[in-house]
PLY file of the C-alpha trace (Angstrom):
ply
format ascii 1.0
element vertex 190
property float x
property float y
property float z
element edge 189
property int vertex1
property int vertex2
end_header
30.81 24.50 51.85
29.61 21.84 54.26
32.08 21.15 57.05
32.22 18.17 59.52
34.38 17.83 62.62
35.27 14.14 63.14
36.08 13.12 66.60
38.49 10.15 66.08
41.31 9.62 63.61
41.20 5.86 62.94
40.28 3.89 59.90
36.54 4.88 59.91
37.34 8.58 60.35
39.63 8.41 57.35
37.21 6.43 55.24
34.28 8.76 55.97
36.37 11.73 55.31
37.40 10.27 51.90
33.77 9.33 51.18
32.42 12.77 52.06
35.09 14.48 49.98
33.17 13.15 46.96
30.34 15.49 48.00
32.74 18.39 48.49
32.35 18.16 52.27
35.34 19.55 54.23
36.34 17.43 57.22
38.69 17.78 60.06
39.59 14.76 62.23
40.90 15.08 65.74
42.27 12.32 67.94
42.07 11.52 71.58
43.62 14.25 73.71
43.61 16.88 70.97
41.90 20.15 71.58
38.91 20.94 69.32
36.27 23.54 68.80
32.95 22.58 67.14
32.00 26.17 66.28
32.16 26.82 62.55
31.28 23.19 61.73
27.91 22.08 60.47
28.02 18.79 62.36
30.18 16.63 64.57
30.73 13.00 63.67
31.67 10.63 66.41
34.08 8.05 64.84
34.88 6.50 68.21
33.86 3.27 69.91
30.70 3.20 71.97
32.77 2.97 75.13
34.18 6.46 74.33
30.76 8.09 74.43
30.82 8.46 78.23
34.01 10.59 78.01
32.56 12.80 75.21
29.36 13.26 77.03
31.12 14.13 80.32
33.68 16.51 78.86
32.04 18.04 75.76
28.28 18.24 76.16
28.30 21.99 76.13
30.45 22.11 72.97
27.92 19.78 71.24
24.79 21.76 72.27
22.81 22.73 69.16
25.01 20.66 66.87
24.07 17.74 64.58
25.90 14.86 66.15
26.34 11.82 63.89
26.82 8.54 65.78
28.50 5.77 63.80
29.15 3.46 66.74
27.96 -0.12 67.19
27.91 -1.41 70.78
29.82 -4.64 70.35
32.82 -6.45 71.83
35.34 -8.17 69.53
36.97 -10.88 71.60
34.64 -12.64 71.13
32.27 -10.78 68.86
29.20 -10.05 70.95
26.44 -7.43 70.95
26.26 -5.11 73.89
22.84 -3.69 74.64
22.75 -0.04 75.78
20.27 0.46 78.63
18.38 2.99 76.51
18.06 0.57 73.66
20.91 1.83 71.40
24.05 3.89 71.57
22.27 6.64 69.68
19.30 6.82 72.04
21.74 6.90 74.97
23.47 9.85 73.35
20.19 11.61 72.74
19.31 11.17 76.42
22.69 12.41 77.58
22.89 15.29 75.07
19.36 16.64 74.98
20.48 19.90 73.32
22.16 18.08 70.41
20.53 16.79 67.21
21.48 13.08 67.19
21.61 11.14 63.91
22.52 7.41 63.66
24.28 6.87 60.35
27.28 5.13 58.71
27.28 2.45 61.36
26.35 -0.28 58.86
29.16 0.74 56.42
32.65 -0.81 56.47
35.62 1.49 55.86
36.61 -0.23 52.62
33.10 0.18 51.26
33.10 3.86 52.17
36.43 4.40 50.35
35.11 2.56 47.32
31.69 4.23 47.62
30.06 0.84 47.11
30.21 -2.91 47.26
31.27 -4.56 44.06
29.17 -2.90 41.40
26.45 -1.71 43.80
26.44 1.81 45.30
26.89 2.14 49.02
23.74 2.17 51.12
23.59 4.66 53.95
20.86 4.44 56.52
19.95 7.25 58.93
17.58 7.53 61.84
16.88 10.59 63.94
14.13 12.34 65.88
15.17 15.53 63.98
14.00 15.18 60.36
16.13 18.13 59.21
19.25 16.66 60.77
18.60 13.28 59.15
18.04 14.97 55.77
21.34 16.87 56.16
23.24 13.60 56.65
21.44 11.73 53.85
21.99 14.62 51.46
25.74 14.49 52.02
25.74 10.75 51.48
23.60 10.98 48.34
25.95 13.67 46.85
28.83 11.37 47.53
27.10 8.66 45.40
25.25 6.54 47.95
21.79 5.20 47.95
20.13 6.60 51.09
17.23 5.59 53.28
15.71 7.56 56.11
14.66 4.74 58.37
12.63 6.99 60.70
12.88 8.08 64.34
15.82 7.42 66.61
14.19 4.37 68.21
15.06 2.57 64.95
18.74 3.04 65.73
18.60 -0.17 67.74
17.65 -2.05 64.55
20.49 -0.39 62.65
22.96 -1.53 65.31
21.48 -5.05 65.20
21.77 -5.10 61.40
25.46 -4.16 61.67
25.98 -6.83 64.33
24.45 -9.40 61.98
26.63 -8.20 59.11
29.68 -8.46 61.33
28.76 -11.93 62.57
28.35 -13.17 59.00
31.35 -11.53 57.49
33.76 -12.08 60.38
33.07 -15.86 60.11
34.55 -15.73 56.61
38.18 -15.36 55.53
37.65 -11.87 54.08
35.97 -10.31 57.07
35.24 -6.83 55.54
34.53 -7.82 51.96
30.93 -8.70 52.41
28.08 -6.29 53.21
24.47 -5.40 52.70
23.12 -3.10 50.00
19.46 -2.31 49.42
18.24 -2.54 45.94
14.85 -1.14 45.10
0 1
1 2
2 3
3 4
4 5
5 6
6 7
7 8
8 9
9 10
10 11
11 12
12 13
13 14
14 15
15 16
16 17
17 18
18 19
19 20
20 21
21 22
22 23
23 24
24 25
25 26
26 27
27 28
28 29
29 30
30 31
31 32
32 33
33 34
34 35
35 36
36 37
37 38
38 39
39 40
40 41
41 42
42 43
43 44
44 45
45 46
46 47
47 48
48 49
49 50
50 51
51 52
52 53
53 54
54 55
55 56
56 57
57 58
58 59
59 60
60 61
61 62
62 63
63 64
64 65
65 66
66 67
67 68
68 69
69 70
70 71
71 72
72 73
73 74
74 75
75 76
76 77
77 78
78 79
79 80
80 81
81 82
82 83
83 84
84 85
85 86
86 87
87 88
88 89
89 90
90 91
91 92
92 93
93 94
94 95
95 96
96 97
97 98
98 99
99 100
100 101
101 102
102 103
103 104
104 105
105 106
106 107
107 108
108 109
109 110
110 111
111 112
112 113
113 114
114 115
115 116
116 117
117 118
118 119
119 120
120 121
121 122
122 123
123 124
124 125
125 126
126 127
127 128
128 129
129 130
130 131
131 132
132 133
133 134
134 135
135 136
136 137
137 138
138 139
139 140
140 141
141 142
142 143
143 144
144 145
145 146
146 147
147 148
148 149
149 150
150 151
151 152
152 153
153 154
154 155
155 156
156 157
157 158
158 159
159 160
160 161
161 162
162 163
163 164
164 165
165 166
166 167
167 168
168 169
169 170
170 171
171 172
172 173
173 174
174 175
175 176
176 177
177 178
178 179
179 180
180 181
181 182
182 183
183 184
184 185
185 186
186 187
187 188
188 189
């Protein structure tokens, strides 16, 4: 059975865990300050804000060596909503630079928690995008998402993570300007 360690125990961690359960993926979420061991897990998913990456890199780079590390973060601020540009181009490319022995995949960052729990938007299946410089790691993530019922797209190398983050920022800017901030979203039909 596939198993994922989720660093974070908020709304997105819960939603991703529920979504991946549809694909018979076992997940374990751990919160800030809790001890964890990544051995025995197929991948580690970072369900933490972009600002928490520095702490994870500083304190856990050895534990993440050799692991598929799934980054769902979007470098934004919320009061007001604004995009933050990582010096390396994206949060994911910054992770890859700081964790050279890990296999970084950018995924789930364009999906809202409610859409993950519902596995779709209205009558459309959820769309999960992934970018990575490791084709096998990207395929691993997209296979889990596909088995959970999502449409999946491998958008290419990790340098495309910046576009994924920009797409999410655009989605947030549009939907947050409406009364039902997390009801809208993008799906790809084709």
